[in-house]
Structures are given as C-alpha cells and as structure tokens.
N, C-alpha and C positions, 0 to 999 in steps of 0.2 A: 201464902197460898192456903186456901181452905183445905181441910183434910179430905173431903170427898174428891176434889179435884187432884190433890196429891196422890190419892190411891189409884185413881184412874191413869194419871200420867205414869206412875211408876209401874203399874201392871202392864201398860202398853209397852214400855221399854223393856221390861223383864221378859215378856212373852215373845218379843220380836226375836226372830232367829239371828244368831250371832255366834262368834267363836266359842264363848263359854257354853252356850246352849247346845251347840253342835257336839262339844266334848261330853256333856251330860247325856245327851241322847245316844251317842256312840257307846258310852260306858253302859248305859241301861241295856242296849242291844247285846253287847258282848258279855258283860259280867252279871246282868240281872239287876233287879230292883234292890235287893238287900245288900249286895256287895258294892253298889254304887252310892249308898246313903252317905258314907263319909265325904263324898264329893260335894254334897249339899253344904256341908260345913265349910269346905274349901271355897265355895263361891261366896258364901256370906262373909267369911274372913277376908277375902280378897276385896269385896266391895267396901267393907267397913275400913280396911286399910287405906283405901283411896278417899272415901267420903268424909270420914271423921276429920282428918287434917284440912281437907278443903273447906268444909262447912264451919270449922272453928277458927282456922288461922290463915290459910293460904289463898282463899278466894280473892281478896282485894289485891294481893300481890301478883297472882297469876293473870289477872285481867289486863295488866300492862306488860305482859311478858309473852308475846306471840311466839318467840323462839322456844320457849318451854313447851308450849302446846305442840309445836312442830316436832320437837324431840320425842315427846310421849307418843305421838302418832306413828313416827318412824320406828321407834323401839317396839311398839305394839305390832306393827306390820311385819317386822323381822321375826318376832317371836311366833306369830301365827304361821308364818312360812315354815319355820322350824317344826311346828306341830304338824303341819300338812305333810311335810317330807317324812316325818316319823310315821304317820298313818299310812302314807303311800307305801313305805317299805315294810311296815309290820301291820298288816290289816288285822282288825279285831277277830278273835276266834271265840266262838261260843264256849262258855264254861272255862275258858283258859284265862291267862293273865291279860287283863285289859290293857291296851296301850295308853289309856287315859289314867293319869295319876293325880294324887291330891295336889302335889306341887304344880303339875301342869295346869290344873283347873285354877288354883290359887293365883299363879303368875298371870295367866291369861285374863282373869277377872281384874286383877290389879291394873293391867294395861288396857282394859276395855273402856272405850270412850263413853260407854253408858255411865260409868262411875263418875266421870267428869261432869256429865249433864246433871246427874242426880246431886252431886256434891256442890256444884256451882250454881245451879239453876232451880232445883226442886226443894232441897232441904233449906229451910230458912237459916240464914247465917247467924252466928252468935254476935250479938251486939253488946249486951251487958253481962252475959255469963256463958261460959262454955257448956252449961247445962240446958241452955235454950233449945238446942235441936233434939234433945233426948226423946220427946214424944214422937217426933217424926222419924227418928232413927229406929224406935221400937216397932212402929208400924212398917217401916221399910224392911226391917229384919223378918217380920212375919210374912210379908209379901214375897221376899226373896226366897225363903224356904218353900213357900207354896209353889212359886213358879219353877223352882229348881226341881221339886218333886214331880211336877207335871212333865217336864222335859225328860227326867229320868224314866218315868212311867211310859211316856210316848216311845222312848227307845226300847224299853223292855217289852212292850206289847206290839207296837206297829212295826218298828224297824228290826226287831229280832227276827222276824220271818225273812226279811231281805238279807240280813246278815247270815242266816243259816243257809239260805239257798245259794248265795254267791258272796262269800266272805271277802274275796279279793276286790270284786266290783263294789261292794259296800264300802270297804275301807278307802278305795280310790275315789269313790263319789264323795265321802265325807272330807277326804283331803282336798278335793276340788272345791268344795264349799269353803273350806278354810282359806284356800288361795284366793277365792273371790273376795272374802272379807279382808284379807291382807292387801289385795290390790285397791279395794275401796279405801282402806285407811291410808295407804300411800298416796292415793289420788287426792284425798281430802288434805293430806299434809302439804301437798304441793299446789293446792288450789285447782286441781284438774277436775274435781267432782263437786 
C-alpha cells in the first residue's frame, strides 16, 4: 500500500469513534488535557502490542484460524462491557480522579479490532526481514499520537462542558456508547452484524 493511501486509511480508522477514543475523550473531559497525556502513550503501546506481532509473525497463521478472531472479539466485547459498567457506577468528576486509567486504555486498545485491521491489512507484512514494516510503523505511531491528542482535546474542550453540567448523565452516556460498541463487537463475533 502506497504511503499516502496508508496515511488516509489509518487516519480514518483512528479518528472513527470507538472504545479507546471514548475513553480518551472521557478522560479529557474529567481530568483535562495535561493529566490525560499519559493515556496517549497507553493507546500507542496497546496498538503496537497488537500490530507488531501481527505484521511480523502472526498474520499468515491467523488467516486460517477463525476461532481466534471470534475469541478476540468476544474478549474485547466483555472488556468494553466491564468498562461501561465502571463508568456507569463511577461517572467522571471534573478535577477529580478520572475513571479512565492507563491500564484501561492499554487493554482496550490491545483488544480493539482496529489493531487487527491495521496489523493484518494495512501494515505491509514482513517477507524478508522483520524490519520491513518499520517505516509504516513509524508513520502509524505519529498518526496515533495525533489522533489520540485530538480525542483528548475534544473531551477537554467540548465534552468538559457537558461533564460539568451533568456529570452523572455524561458518565452514563459514555457508558452507553461503550455498551453499543460491545454489542457491535459481539454481533460481529457471531456474524449478526
């Protein structure tokens, strides 16, 4: 895949709302931009944890293992439901402890199907050397940091007003979005969507 097409495809995926982006925006709204910055690293680490092994070793093996893809989707759906339940019970408070953690963003991103798409379809696979995907991985890392910062900034500026006006409603709305994502993952796992 040519680099300009790769950049466009990755940006479209990374800017699409999903569980990781919801968590970044919630953290931006509750904890602010500066305190949410470590979560950008959590997202990048989560994606790289998934993408590097896929693009270098596991791609050919996984293509013949539909049960593995099913298991990943189901585990991801269960994880997102757990995050939604946590947000429902403990809505974000401005200036307080954010319900979004480094671990939560990392695990959510590792389980995010976007990582599978990027690792299996967008990053060129290693054919002769494990170093082949490095240029694409470097561009991916820069795009991930940019998109994550945009989601945190969106939360810190736009969503912060909603969170300050009605924190319980805001937390439950964010939890509801996560439940929709979980239902979508489960539906895709069972071929319903």
